[in-house]
Structures are given as C-alpha cells and as structure tokens.
N, C-alpha and C positions, 0 to 999 in steps of 0.2 A: 093445779099448780104444785100442790104438796107432792102428788105422786111423781111428777116430772122432776122435783128437786131431789126426792129420794132416789130415783133412778139415776140421776147424774152423780150423786154422792156414791152410789153403789158402783157405778162405772169407774169413778176415781180410785176407789179402794181395789178394784180388780184390774187396774191399768196394766200391771206387770203380766197378769194372766192374759188379758186381752191382746196385749202386744205380740204374744206368741202366734196369733193368727196372721199377723201382717205379712210375714214372708210368703205364706200360701196365697193370700190375697194378691200380692204383688206378682207372684208366679203366674196366677190366673189371668190377670190383667195383661201381662206381657205376652204370654204364649197361648192364651184362649180368647181374649176379647180383642186385643189390637189386631190380630190376623183377620178378624171378621170384616175389616175394611176391604179386604180382597174379594168379598162377596160381589161387589159391584162389577167384577170382571164378567159375571154372567150376563149383564145387561149392556155391555159395550163391545164393540169389535176391537178387542184389545191388541194394541201394537206396542210391543216392548220398547221400541225406539221412541215413540211419541208419549208413552206413559198413559196413566189414567186420564189426565186432563185433556190430552190431545186425541184420544181415541173416540170414535163415533159412537153415540148412543144408539142401541138398536132394540131396546125393550125386550119383549119376550121372544125374540127371533130364535134363539138357540134352544129355548124349551120346545117351541113348535118343531124345530128341526129334530129334536130328540124323538118325539112321538112319531115322526114320519120317517125316522131312520129305519132300515131294513133290519138292522141288528138289534133293535130295541126288544121285540118280542123274544128273541133268542136269549139275550142276556138277563131279561126278567125271569124268564122260565128257568134258566140255570140257577140264578141267584136264589129264587124262592124254592126251587126244588131241592137244591143241595142243603139249604138252611132249615127248611121245614122238615125234611126227612131226618136231617141230622139231629135236630131238636127232638124229634119224636123218639129217636133212638138214644141219643147220648144223655138227655136229661134224666129220664127215669133209670138209666143204666148207672149213672154216677151216684144217684140217691141210694140205689140197691147195693152198690159197691161200698158205700160209706156204712150202710147198716150191716152188711156182712162183716166188713172190717171191725166194727165195734163189738161183734159177737165173738171174735177170736180171743180165746183166754190165754194163750201162751204168748207172753211178751216178746220172746225171741222171734217166734213165727210172724207175729203182728208186725214188728219192726222190719222183718225181711220183706214182707209183702208190701209194706208202705214204701220202702226203698226202691223195690223193683218197679212199682207202679208210678213213683215220682220221677224216676230217672230219665224216661223219654222226654219229659218237659224241658229238661235242661239241655237236651241235645238240640242243635240247631236243625231247622228244616232241610238245610243243604245236606247235612249228614244223615238225618232220618229219612228224608226223601230219597237220597242215594241208595240207602238200604233197601227201601221199598221197590225202587227201580230194579236193583240187582236181583231181589227175591222173584220179581215178577217178569224177569227178562225171558224172551222167547228163545235165547241162545242156549248153549250147552251148560252154561253156569247158572241157569234160572232154577233155583231150588224147587219152587212150586210146580213149574211145568214138569220138571223131572219126576217129581213125586206123583203127580196126576197121571203121567204116562206109565210109571212103573206099576201102579195099582189098576191101570186099564181103563181109567175114566176118559182119557183122550188118546187119539192116535198121533196127532201132530201138536207141537207147541202152539200156545195161544198168545198173541201179542196183546196182553191185557191192557196196557196203557195206550194201545192203538185203537182199541174198541170203545166207540162212544158210549154204547149202552153199559159198559162196565166201569167207566170213569167215576160216576157218582158214588157207587158202592165202595170202590177203592179209596176215594178221597174221604168218605164219611167214616170208614173203618180205620183209616190211618190216623185221622184226626182224633178219633175216639181213643185209640191206644196211646196216642202221644199225650192227651190231656186228661185222661181218666183220673189218675192219682192226684194230680195237682187240682183238678176241679172239685174233687171229693173233700178236700181240706176244709172248705167253709162248712160243710155238713158235719164233719167229724168234730170240729170246733163247737158247732151248735149242740151236738149230742153230748159232748162233755159238760155242757152247761146245765143238763137236766139233773134235777135233784135225785141222788141215788136212793133216797128214801122211798121214792115212787116204786122203784123196782123191788126193793125189799118188801114193801107191802104187797105188791103183785104176786111176788114169789110165795109169801106166806099164805095168800088166797089161793094158790094153786095154779097160777098162770104160768104157762110154758114160755119158751123163748120167742116163738112166733107171736104169741099173744102179747107178750111184753113189748115187742117190736111194733106190733100193730096198734096197741092201745096207749102206749106211753111214749116210745121213741118218736113215731111219726107225728103225733100231735104236738110233741115237744119241739119239733123242728119245722112245723107247719109254716111259721112266719118266715123263716129263712128260705124255705122252698118257694114261697110266693114271691118274695122279693127277687130271688134269682131268676124265677120264671118271668117276671116282669122285665128284668133286664135282657133276658134272652129274646123275648118277643120284640123289644124296641131295637135290638140289633139284628133283626131278621134279614136286613138288606146288607149287612156286612159279610165279607168273605175273606177267608184266610189267604192274603197275598203271598205270603211265604210258601205255602203248600203249592199254590197254583203256579208260582214261578218255577218250582222244581219239577212238578208233575205234568204241566201242560205241554203238549207237542202239536204239530200240524195235523196229526191224525185224530186227536180228541178235541180239537179247537171248539167245534160246534157244541160240545157238551161241557166244556170248561171255562168258556168265556163268561165271566160275571160282571156285575156293574162296577166294582172297584177295579177289576182287571182291565175292563174296557176304558175306564177314565185314565188308567195308566197308559194304555196304548195310544188312546187318542190325544191326551194332554201332553205327554212327554214324547211319545214316538212320532206324532204328527204335528206337534207344536200348536195345537188347537186349544189354547188355554181358555177362552171363553166358553167353548162348547163343554170342555171337561169340568169347568167351574159350575156351569148350569146343571150338569148331571149330579155333582157332588152336593150342590145346594138343594135340589129337589129330593135326593136321597136323605138328606139331613132333616128336611121338613117331614118327610114320611116317617122317619124314625121318631121324631118328636110326637107326631100324631099317634104312632102305635104305642109309644110309652105312656101318654096321657090316657089312651083308650084302655090299655091293660090295666093301669092303676085304678081307673074308674070302675072297671068290671070287677076287679078284685075287691074293691072297697064295698061294692054292692053285694057280692056274692059271699065274701068271707069277713067283711068288716076289717081287713087288713090291707095295707098298701104302703107305698113309699112315702106318701105325703097326703 
C-alpha cells in the first residue's frame, strides 16, 4: 500500500510531464487501434452496401483462397527475393558508408558528400523513377544503352525494364541509391555518441584508422546495428509501392508483382476488399512473428534487443 501511495504521489507531481504523452496516445488510438476494427473484413464476404453487420460471415475462406491462388507463389517469391537480396546488399553498404563518411577529415568535403547522398531521398519516386527509366531507355536517348554500345559491350539496345531477370537488380540498386544517405543518418548519429577519448587512447597505442574503426566504432554502434537489423527483418514482407508504381510494366509483371502491390491490384482494382484484407492481415501476423523471432534470437546471441 505504501509503495502504491508513493507511486500515486509521484504521478501527481509529474502530471504536467505525463500529459505531454496524451496527444501521442490519442493519435495512436484514432489512427492505429480504431482502424483494427476493419480486420473483421477478412472473415466476412464484405458488401459495401450492407456494411459489416449485413455481410455474411465466411471464416477462413479468403485465407484458403490465398494459398490456392496461382499468383501466391509468384508474389511470395518476388517479395522475399527483392527484400532479402536488398537487405543483404543495402544493410552492410549503409553501415560501411556511415563508417567511411565518419573518416572524412575535410568538413567541406564531408558536407558535400552528405548533401549529395541525402538529396535523392527528398526526390519523389515519380521523378527519381522517371530518371531511371530515361537512363535505361532502349531508345536513342538512353544514356546507358548508348554508352554500352559505344564501348562495344552490346550490339543492340537492351530494354532493361522489359527484362524480367534484370528487374530485381534495377529495383534494388535504385532503392539503394535513393535511400543510402538517409539510412546512414542513424549510424552517423550513433558514431557521434562514441567517447572521443577511446579514439585518442587507441591512437596513442598505435592503432590505425581501420583498427580504430574495427575495435572502437563498430562495437560502439553494435546496439544500433542490431536494432535496425531487427526492424529490417520484421519488415521483410514490405515492398516499396512508390518504386513499383513507377517501374512496373506489362513486360516485367511476373518479376515485379509483390504482396503489397498485389493487395493494391486486388483490393482497389478488383474491389475484392475481403480478400485483400485477408492478405494484409496475414502479412502483418507474419511480420509480428518475424519481429519477435529476430528479437529473441538477438537477445540470445548478443544479449541485446528491442525489449
């Protein structure tokens, strides 16, 4: 009872500070929790005219339909392939870029590199994707095709975005270029929090740049790396809708159709709201399982995790 009383008194004294949390809580309730009521759409044959109460309950019908859908293996392969390969390439590249950027000693050059690397993030995918399409164009204005033909690597222009086998590399590289600088900000901030005395002591002991990077910088940001990796693993089924909307076409459809894009096509294009909701719900459940599994593995292996 005494502890409870002390806790209540402490809460009273901190009421002004505690009240600052309320807007965030209200925002989450309105935009994150209340929309969860719509999850029931996955278990009914939703009719917009009749509403939720007037629609027929069908149980797991749409989940069964998903696993028997001819497109399911394709969209699962594309989603996992693009995200796993993208993660394997972009995650270490982003860390290496942050480490290299931290080693630049010229303030002017460092700011220039940061600005150039951040800039693509602030350009919409409509513009950035348009630049990619223009560069890869098989026409006379396609810079890459013209360059490859001039140096003799190809005889005829290649329709890069029309080749299914080339779509994954193009999307992964384009996404990496667009997000590299922005993604590195977290690691740069973590590096800035490392005590400079550690570097000074290592320098006195004769450690070179690479040794300081390996033995001080990387261990110093290990916690941040683990947390970001857990987030990346939990979002492995997410795909960039903006990029796909710009770069997808009929020729690369079988290599570019992912779960998110399939939900968009089925739910909005074909008005199959219940089926699209079932896919989205299943994806969210798998994402939660991946998050918990990655966090559990991290706690076991490194004794660090989100919670």
